[in-house]
C-alpha positions in Angstrom: 97.7 53.9 78.0 96.8 57.5 78.9 97.1 59.1 82.3 95.1 62.1 83.5 97.4 64.5 85.3 96.3 67.3 87.6 98.7 69.9 88.8 98.3 72.2 91.8 99.2 75.9 92.0 102.8 76.6 91.2 103.4 73.4 89.2 101.0 74.5 86.5 103.6 76.9 85.1 105.7 74.0 83.8 103.0 72.8 81.4 102.2 75.4 78.8 98.5 75.8 78.2 97.6 73.7 81.3 93.8 73.6 81.9 93.1 73.2 85.7 89.6 72.0 85.0 90.5 69.2 82.7 94.1 68.5 83.6 96.4 67.1 80.9 96.4 63.7 79.3 99.8 62.0 79.2 100.4 59.0 77.0 102.3 56.3 78.8 104.7 54.2 76.7 106.1 51.2 78.5 106.8 51.0 82.2 107.3 54.4 83.8 107.6 55.8 87.3 106.0 59.0 88.5 109.5 60.5 88.4 110.0 59.5 84.8 106.7 61.1 83.9 107.6 64.3 85.6 110.9 64.5 83.8 109.2 64.0 80.5 106.7 66.8 81.4 109.6 69.1 82.5 108.3 69.3 86.0 111.3 69.5 88.5 111.2 66.7 91.0 112.3 69.1 93.8 109.1 71.1 93.3 106.8 68.2 94.1 106.0 67.4 97.7 102.8 65.2 97.4 102.0 62.6 94.7 98.5 61.1 94.6 97.6 58.2 92.2 94.0 57.3 92.2 93.5 59.0 95.5 96.4 57.3 97.3 99.7 58.8 98.3 102.6 57.4 96.3 106.4 57.9 96.0 108.2 59.2 93.0 109.3 55.6 92.3 105.7 54.4 92.0 105.2 52.5 88.7 102.4 53.8 86.6 100.2 51.3 84.8 98.0 53.7 82.7 94.4 54.7 83.0 95.2 56.4 86.3 94.5 59.8 87.7 97.7 61.5 89.0 97.7 64.6 91.2 100.9 66.5 91.9 101.2 69.1 94.7 104.1 71.5 95.6 105.2 72.1 99.2 102.9 74.5 101.0 104.3 77.3 103.1 102.6 79.5 105.6 102.8 80.8 109.0 
């Protein structure tokens, strides 16, 4: 079951050819957590601060079921 993944700002560099308008489709095989998905996509876990699944905040251990929209966001700095 496919997932639609959207990456914010600095996370985009980890997925070659990433299109911010359409995101990327990720095929889910079996039971996977958000952390598993990120590892498969070569996105370092320490670079992710906020995880949204279908508009709700989730942890890296959240189990993905497929047909979901996942947004990943890095820490934001400022001052």
